[in-house]
C-alpha positions as CSV (number, residue, x, y, z in Angstrom):
1,X,0.0,0.0,0.0
2,X,1.2,3.5,-0.9
3,X,-0.2,6.8,0.4
4,X,-0.5,10.0,-1.7
5,X,-1.1,13.1,0.4
6,X,-2.6,16.1,-1.4
7,X,-1.2,19.5,-0.4
8,X,-2.7,22.3,-2.4
9,X,-5.1,25.2,-2.3
10,X,-4.7,28.9,-1.5
11,X,-6.5,28.7,1.8
12,X,-8.4,32.0,1.1
13,X,-11.0,31.2,3.8
14,X,-8.1,31.7,6.3
15,X,-7.0,35.0,4.8
16,X,-4.9,37.0,5.7
17,X,-2.5,34.4,7.2
18,X,-2.9,32.0,4.3
19,X,-1.9,32.6,0.7
20,X,-0.7,30.5,-2.3
21,X,2.6,29.8,-0.7
22,X,1.5,29.4,3.0
23,X,-1.9,27.9,2.7
24,X,-3.9,26.7,5.7
25,X,-2.0,23.4,6.3
26,X,1.2,25.4,7.1
27,X,-0.2,27.8,9.8
28,X,1.4,27.0,13.1
29,X,-1.5,27.6,15.4
30,X,-2.3,24.1,16.8
31,X,-0.8,22.7,20.0
32,X,1.8,19.9,19.7
33,X,2.5,17.1,22.2
34,X,5.2,19.1,23.9
35,X,3.2,22.3,24.0
36,X,4.9,23.9,21.0
37,X,2.9,25.3,18.2
38,X,2.6,23.1,15.1
39,X,0.9,23.2,11.7
40,X,-1.7,20.8,10.3
41,X,0.8,19.2,8.0
42,X,3.3,18.7,10.9
43,X,0.5,17.1,13.0
44,X,-0.6,14.7,10.2
45,X,3.0,13.7,9.3
46,X,3.6,13.0,13.0
47,X,0.5,10.8,13.1
48,X,1.7,8.9,10.0
49,X,5.0,8.4,11.7
50,X,3.3,6.9,14.8
51,X,1.3,4.6,12.5
52,X,4.4,3.5,10.6
53,X,3.2,4.9,7.3
54,X,5.7,7.7,6.5
55,X,8.0,5.3,4.5
56,X,5.0,4.5,2.2
57,X,3.9,8.1,1.8
58,X,4.6,10.8,-0.7
59,X,3.1,14.3,-1.1
60,X,1.6,15.8,-4.2
61,X,2.0,19.6,-4.2
62,X,2.8,22.7,-6.2
63,X,6.2,24.4,-6.8
64,X,5.1,27.2,-4.5
65,X,4.5,24.9,-1.6
66,X,7.5,22.5,-1.9
67,X,9.8,24.7,0.1
68,X,7.3,25.0,2.9
69,X,6.8,21.3,3.2
70,X,10.5,20.5,3.3
71,X,11.0,23.3,5.9
72,X,8.2,22.0,8.2
73,X,8.5,18.2,8.0
74,X,12.0,17.5,6.5
75,X,14.1,17.8,3.4
76,X,13.8,14.0,2.7
77,X,10.0,13.9,2.4
78,X,9.3,12.7,-1.2
79,X,7.3,15.1,-3.3
80,X,5.5,15.0,-6.7
81,X,5.6,18.6,-7.8
82,X,2.9,19.7,-10.3
83,X,4.2,22.0,-13.1
84,X,1.1,24.1,-12.6
85,X,-2.0,24.0,-10.3
86,X,-4.9,22.1,-12.0
87,X,-7.1,20.4,-9.4
88,X,-7.1,17.0,-7.7
89,X,-7.6,14.7,-10.8
90,X,-4.5,15.9,-12.6
91,X,-2.5,15.8,-9.3
92,X,-3.5,12.2,-8.5
93,X,-3.0,11.2,-12.2
94,X,0.5,12.6,-12.1
95,X,1.3,10.8,-8.8
96,X,0.0,7.5,-10.2
97,X,2.1,7.8,-13.3
98,X,5.1,8.4,-11.1
99,X,4.5,5.3,-9.1
100,X,3.8,3.3,-12.2
101,X,6.6,4.4,-14.6
102,X,9.4,5.7,-12.2
103,X,9.0,3.5,-9.1
104,X,7.8,0.6,-11.3
105,X,5.1,-0.3,-8.7
106,X,3.0,-3.4,-9.4
107,X,-0.4,-2.8,-11.0
108,X,-2.3,-4.5,-8.2
109,X,-0.7,-2.2,-5.5
110,X,-3.3,-0.3,-3.5
111,X,-2.9,3.5,-3.6
112,X,-4.6,5.5,-0.8
113,X,-5.2,9.2,-1.4
114,X,-5.9,11.6,1.5
115,X,-5.7,15.3,2.2
116,X,-2.6,16.5,4.1
117,X,-4.6,18.6,6.6
118,X,-7.5,16.8,8.3
119,X,-7.8,17.2,12.1
120,X,-8.2,13.6,13.2
121,X,-7.3,11.3,16.1
122,X,-4.3,8.9,15.8
123,X,-6.4,5.8,15.4
124,X,-7.9,7.2,12.1
125,X,-4.8,5.7,10.4
126,X,-5.7,2.2,11.6
127,X,-8.8,2.6,9.6
128,X,-6.7,3.8,6.6
129,X,-4.7,0.5,6.8
130,X,-8.0,-1.4,6.5
131,X,-8.7,0.0,3.0
132,X,-6.3,-2.4,1.3
133,X,-8.0,-5.5,2.7
134,X,-11.5,-4.1,2.1
135,X,-10.7,-3.1,-1.5
136,X,-9.3,-6.6,-2.3
137,X,-12.1,-8.5,-0.6
138,X,-14.9,-6.5,-2.2
139,X,-13.3,-6.3,-5.6
140,X,-14.7,-2.7,-5.7
141,X,-13.3,0.0,-8.0
142,X,-12.6,2.3,-5.1
143,X,-12.9,2.2,-1.4
144,X,-13.6,5.3,0.7
145,X,-13.6,6.2,4.4
146,X,-16.8,7.9,5.7
147,X,-17.0,9.6,9.1
148,X,-20.1,8.9,11.2
149,X,-21.8,12.4,11.6
150,X,-22.1,13.9,15.1
151,X,-24.7,16.5,13.9
152,X,-26.6,17.4,10.7
153,X,-23.9,19.6,9.1
154,X,-24.5,21.6,5.9
155,X,-20.8,22.2,5.4
156,X,-19.8,18.6,4.4
157,X,-20.6,16.2,1.6
158,X,-22.3,13.0,2.4
159,X,-21.8,9.4,1.2
160,X,-25.1,7.6,1.1
161,X,-24.9,3.8,1.4
162,X,-27.1,1.3,-0.4
163,X,-27.8,-0.8,2.6
164,X,-29.5,0.6,5.7
165,X,-28.9,-1.6,8.7
166,X,-28.0,-1.4,12.3
167,X,-25.7,-4.4,12.1
168,X,-22.0,-3.6,12.3
169,X,-20.3,-4.3,9.0
170,X,-16.7,-3.8,7.8
171,X,-17.8,-1.8,4.8
172,X,-21.0,-0.6,2.9
173,X,-21.8,-0.3,-0.8
174,X,-22.1,3.3,-1.9
175,X,-25.4,4.3,-3.5
176,X,-24.7,8.0,-4.2
177,X,-23.2,11.3,-3.0
178,X,-25.0,14.4,-1.7
179,X,-22.9,17.6,-1.6
180,X,-23.5,20.1,1.2
181,X,-27.3,19.6,1.9
182,X,-29.4,21.8,4.1
183,X,-29.5,20.9,7.8
184,X,-33.0,19.3,7.3
185,X,-31.8,17.2,4.4
186,X,-28.7,16.3,6.3
187,X,-30.8,15.0,9.2
188,X,-32.7,12.7,6.8
189,X,-29.4,11.5,5.3
190,X,-28.1,10.7,8.8
191,X,-31.2,8.6,9.4
192,X,-30.3,6.6,6.3
193,X,-26.8,5.9,7.8
194,X,-25.1,8.5,5.5
195,X,-21.5,9.4,6.3
196,X,-19.4,12.6,6.0
197,X,-17.1,12.4,3.0
198,X,-13.6,13.1,4.4
199,X,-11.9,12.9,1.0
200,X,-10.0,9.6,1.6
201,X,-10.2,6.9,-1.0
202,X,-8.2,3.9,-2.3
203,X,-7.9,2.2,-5.6
204,X,-5.5,-0.3,-7.3
205,X,-2.9,1.4,-9.4
206,X,-4.1,-0.5,-12.5
207,X,-7.6,1.1,-12.2
208,X,-6.2,4.6,-12.7
209,X,-3.6,3.6,-15.2
210,X,-6.3,1.9,-17.4
211,X,-8.4,5.1,-17.0
212,X,-5.5,7.3,-18.3
213,X,-5.0,4.9,-21.2
214,X,-8.7,5.0,-22.1
215,X,-8.5,8.8,-22.1
216,X,-5.4,8.8,-24.4
217,X,-3.2,10.4,-21.8
218,X,0.5,9.6,-21.4
219,X,1.3,6.9,-18.9
220,X,4.9,7.8,-18.3
221,X,5.6,10.4,-15.7
222,X,8.0,12.5,-17.7
223,X,5.6,12.7,-20.7
224,X,2.6,13.4,-18.5
225,X,4.5,16.1,-16.7
226,X,5.5,17.8,-20.0
227,X,1.9,17.7,-21.3
228,X,0.3,18.5,-17.9
229,X,-1.8,21.3,-19.4
230,X,-3.8,18.8,-21.5
231,X,-5.3,17.2,-18.3
232,X,-8.8,18.3,-17.5
233,X,-9.0,20.9,-14.7
234,X,-11.4,18.9,-12.6
235,X,-11.6,17.3,-9.2
236,X,-10.9,13.5,-8.8
237,X,-14.4,13.2,-7.1
238,X,-16.2,14.4,-10.2
239,X,-13.9,12.8,-12.8
240,X,-13.4,9.4,-11.2
241,X,-15.1,8.7,-7.9
242,X,-18.7,9.6,-8.8
243,X,-18.4,7.8,-12.2
244,X,-17.1,4.5,-10.8
245,X,-19.7,1.7,-11.0
246,X,-18.7,-0.1,-7.8
247,X,-17.8,1.8,-4.7
248,X,-17.5,0.8,-1.0
249,X,-17.1,2.9,2.1
250,X,-15.6,2.0,5.5
251,X,-17.4,3.8,8.4
252,X,-15.2,5.6,10.9
253,X,-16.5,6.5,14.3
254,X,-14.1,9.1,15.8
255,X,-13.2,12.7,15.9
256,X,-12.7,14.4,12.5
257,X,-12.9,18.0,11.5
258,X,-12.0,20.1,8.4
259,X,-10.2,23.2,9.8
260,X,-10.7,25.2,6.6
261,X,-12.4,28.3,8.1
262,X,-11.6,30.6,11.0
263,X,-14.6,29.4,13.1
264,X,-13.5,25.7,12.9
265,X,-9.7,26.5,13.2
266,X,-10.1,28.6,16.3
267,X,-11.9,25.7,18.1
268,X,-8.7,23.7,18.0
269,X,-6.1,26.5,18.5
270,X,-3.6,26.2,21.3
271,X,-4.4,29.6,22.7
272,X,-6.8,32.6,22.3
273,X,-3.9,34.9,21.4
274,X,-0.8,34.7,19.2
275,X,1.3,37.8,18.8
276,X,1.4,41.3,20.2
277,X,-1.8,42.7,21.7
278,X,-4.4,42.6,24.5
279,X,-7.8,40.9,24.8
280,X,-9.8,42.6,27.5
281,X,-11.5,40.7,30.3
282,X,-15.0,41.6,28.9
283,X,-14.3,40.0,25.6
284,X,-15.7,36.5,25.1
285,X,-15.0,33.5,22.7
286,X,-12.6,35.8,20.7
287,X,-9.3,35.0,19.1
288,X,-6.4,37.3,18.2
289,X,-3.7,36.2,15.7
290,X,-1.2,39.0,15.0
291,X,1.9,38.6,12.9
292,X,2.7,42.3,12.8
293,X,5.1,44.1,15.0
294,X,2.4,46.5,16.3
295,X,0.0,45.7,19.2
296,X,-3.7,45.1,18.5
297,X,-6.2,45.6,21.3
298,X,-9.5,43.7,21.2
299,X,-12.2,45.1,23.6
300,X,-15.8,44.3,24.6
301,X,-16.8,42.0,21.8
302,X,-17.7,38.3,21.5
303,X,-17.4,35.5,18.9
304,X,-14.9,37.5,16.9
305,X,-11.6,36.6,15.1
306,X,-9.0,39.3,14.6
307,X,-6.2,38.2,12.3
308,X,-3.3,40.4,11.1
309,X,-0.4,39.7,8.8
310,X,1.7,41.6,6.2
311,X,-1.0,40.5,3.7
312,X,-3.8,42.3,5.4
313,X,-6.1,42.6,8.5
314,X,-9.3,40.7,9.1
315,X,-12.0,41.4,11.7
316,X,-14.9,39.0,11.4
317,X,-17.7,37.4,13.4
318,X,-16.9,33.7,13.7
319,X,-20.2,32.5,12.2
320,X,-19.7,34.7,9.2
321,X,-16.0,33.8,8.6
322,X,-16.6,31.1,5.9
323,X,-17.8,33.9,3.6
324,X,-14.4,35.6,3.5
325,X,-13.2,33.9,0.3
326,X,-15.9,35.7,-1.7
327,X,-15.0,39.1,-0.3
328,X,-11.3,39.0,-1.1
329,X,-11.6,37.7,-4.6
330,X,-10.8,41.1,-6.2
331,X,-7.6,41.6,-4.2
332,X,-4.6,41.6,-6.5
333,X,-1.4,42.2,-4.7
334,X,1.9,40.2,-4.4
335,X,2.3,38.0,-1.4
336,X,3.8,40.1,1.4
337,X,5.1,37.2,3.5
338,X,6.7,33.9,2.5
339,X,8.3,31.1,4.5
340,X,11.0,29.3,2.6
341,X,13.3,26.3,3.2
342,X,16.0,28.7,4.4
343,X,13.9,31.1,6.4
344,X,11.4,33.8,5.6
345,X,11.0,37.1,3.7
346,X,8.6,40.0,4.3
347,X,7.8,42.8,1.8
348,X,8.2,46.2,3.6
349,X,7.5,48.6,0.7
350,X,6.7,48.6,-3.0
351,X,6.7,51.6,-5.4
352,X,6.4,52.1,-9.2
353,X,7.6,55.3,-10.6
354,X,6.5,57.4,-13.6
355,X,9.3,56.1,-15.8
356,X,8.2,52.5,-15.2
357,X,11.0,51.7,-12.8
358,X,10.0,49.7,-9.7
359,X,11.4,49.4,-6.1
360,X,10.7,46.5,-3.7
361,X,12.1,46.5,-0.2
362,X,12.2,43.3,1.8
363,X,13.3,42.1,5.2
364,X,14.9,38.6,4.8
365,X,16.0,36.1,7.4
366,X,18.3,33.1,6.7
367,X,18.3,30.7,9.6
368,X,21.5,29.5,11.1
369,X,23.1,26.7,9.0
370,X,20.8,27.5,6.0
371,X,21.6,29.2,2.7
372,X,19.9,30.8,-0.2
373,X,20.6,29.2,-3.6
374,X,23.5,30.5,-5.7
375,X,21.8,32.5,-8.5
376,X,21.5,35.7,-10.5
377,X,18.8,38.0,-11.9
378,X,18.6,39.5,-15.4
379,X,16.3,42.5,-14.8
380,X,16.9,43.9,-11.4
381,X,19.7,45.3,-9.2
382,X,19.8,44.6,-5.5
383,X,21.4,46.2,-2.4
384,X,21.7,44.2,0.8
385,X,22.2,45.8,4.2
386,X,23.1,43.2,6.8
387,X,21.3,44.1,10.1
388,X,21.8,41.0,12.2
389,X,24.2,38.0,12.5
390,X,27.1,36.7,10.5
391,X,27.5,34.7,7.3
392,X,29.4,33.9,4.1
393,X,28.5,35.5,0.8
394,X,29.4,34.0,-2.6
395,X,30.0,36.8,-5.2
396,X,31.1,35.8,-8.7
397,X,34.7,34.6,-7.9
398,X,35.0,35.1,-4.2
399,X,33.5,34.0,-0.9
400,X,33.6,36.5,1.9
401,X,32.5,36.8,5.5
402,X,29.7,39.3,6.2
403,X,28.3,40.7,9.4
404,X,25.8,43.3,10.7
405,X,26.6,46.7,9.2
406,X,27.9,45.4,5.9
407,X,26.4,46.6,2.6
408,X,26.5,44.5,-0.6
409,X,25.8,45.8,-4.1
410,X,24.4,43.2,-6.5
411,X,23.9,44.6,-10.0
412,X,21.9,42.5,-12.5
413,X,23.5,39.3,-13.7
414,X,26.0,39.2,-10.7
415,X,26.0,35.7,-9.3
416,X,25.4,35.5,-5.6
417,X,24.3,33.4,-2.6
418,X,24.5,33.6,1.1
419,X,25.1,31.2,4.0
420,X,24.1,31.9,7.6
421,X,26.8,31.1,10.3
422,X,24.3,32.5,12.8
423,X,20.7,33.7,12.3
424,X,21.2,36.3,9.6
425,X,18.9,39.2,8.7
426,X,19.2,41.8,6.0
427,X,17.2,44.5,4.2
428,X,17.0,43.9,0.4
429,X,16.2,46.8,-1.9
430,X,15.3,45.6,-5.5
431,X,15.3,48.2,-8.3
432,X,14.5,47.7,-12.0
433,X,11.8,47.4,-14.6
434,X,9.4,44.4,-14.5
435,X,10.5,43.0,-11.1
436,X,9.1,39.5,-10.8
437,X,9.9,36.3,-9.0
438,X,10.3,34.7,-12.5
439,X,13.5,36.7,-13.0
440,X,15.6,34.1,-11.3
441,X,18.3,31.7,-12.6
442,X,19.4,29.2,-10.0
443,X,22.9,27.7,-10.4
444,X,23.4,25.7,-7.2
445,X,21.1,24.8,-4.3
446,X,23.4,23.6,-1.4
447,X,26.3,25.5,0.1
448,X,28.5,22.4,-0.4
449,X,27.9,22.6,-4.1
450,X,28.9,26.3,-4.1
451,X,32.1,25.5,-2.2
452,X,33.0,22.7,-4.6
453,X,32.3,25.0,-7.6
454,X,34.6,27.7,-6.2
455,X,37.4,25.2,-5.3
456,X,37.2,23.6,-8.8
457,X,37.3,27.0,-10.5
458,X,40.2,28.1,-8.2
459,X,38.3,31.1,-7.1
460,X,39.1,32.8,-3.8
461,X,37.5,31.6,-0.6
462,X,38.2,34.1,2.1
463,X,37.5,33.1,5.7
């Protein structure tokens, strides 16, 4: 059995903390076992480790999220990186082609697909392990896990079984699906033993490979990766699950929650307040999450979320918070905060002048022992002012020590990279025309590669 975890989405319902790079699964607001704050992806990966499943798991994600995954759960976590974001059917098809053509997995191997961010109890993964046996025994096309509802929710999809019985069974045959019914309809569905659809399903690799063949799509990973844009932009549920003739579902009785909105996320947060500020004593059931360096005071309100980040400020009633996505759709600004494999960067200022020239000012932190890649830009000049720590900087043909107070000029096309001996912070001012993250040519990723390159070229390494 192999597990494919899906990590995608922009998490717009958790704006302004989440964005395309740091979507909801990466927000460190949950409480870990040792009292430290952890993200949803860290929590799930830890649960997989306890269940002995990490060695069989890989994560399907986008280019924008790969750094964040490696930063939070480890550089050795295997990733399938989509060339562009296209929905869950293309993502799962690409992962299946990788397992089939690159890992040469047997066609009868069971593949389990699940989201990377559910809030579940540890024993949920014992139910995941049962999917393989149930799929083989039933000879179904797909096997799903359905959660026994605790109340008639209108937020979730429902799996409606064919059999209605009080007898405990290992699995049920699926009759149909109902997507987000009214609470009254949900109550009727629950009486019919319907289950919440938690987005977990299993199939034999051959089932999906045959489907790709029928659709005339490439079976080899490299070719499918090259032609990724030809895949239909559609969910796996609509393209595969709901069209399959024989489906079964394994009922799960246990705690499960989708933490996709502020009202559900705050119910599981480690604390009512993160960051600078004050919540007054006459404020009730209210959460403050502040990533800015200025204090926020929350006074005399109830059932409210106040969230502030470099991307914006949100004040919302908890019950209304799921509607945020529709309100921010017209926002069109670059991401102001990013977490990367080496640290983080925050946009402090942006300006565009009458002559078309642009200026971007960032505060950047490289964590101790980490490094940026060795790279160059074609369209922009940069000036770095080191404000904290000590490091080594590679510039064209030399490597030098840098420390707080040093200023480095980096004209366009000058090759550069930096390594942090201690936590290193600097202010970066970019100037040029058409400043974009696409203006980036990477030469080396690791600092060992940089050192070897310089030694081979007999360049100067100055300690």
